[in-house]
Steps between C-alpha positions, in 0.01 A plus 500: 500500500625560854238627749703811584520589130121472468464732797736749338302495175169531684635795698625674187167453328315630807724805520450567131123480540508732802682774307177604333531337160176563318359342186603807296861388537588136468845396610641403163363776273322836493120470488477862384651418160258546212621200301457219752478143375184303580669309784634823651152656488359195678763529774434872544123450519495200732628534858569127539708493181678820606584344837632187324714724278641675807575166662669367186720806453590520869594131508710538185679803649578307819633200308710696253 
């Protein structure tokens, strides 16, 4: 992966994180749903997993 592309992805992830995303709302689904799957509950309850979800979705959006 080209260095400038890595910088672009890192910047997009940083901007996404600075917009105030909180664990109650992961990037790829709504944490307020009552029928969350076990993996979705884990992402909503764990900040590190939530951040990884945000990074994954942001990267996918940039690449698609």
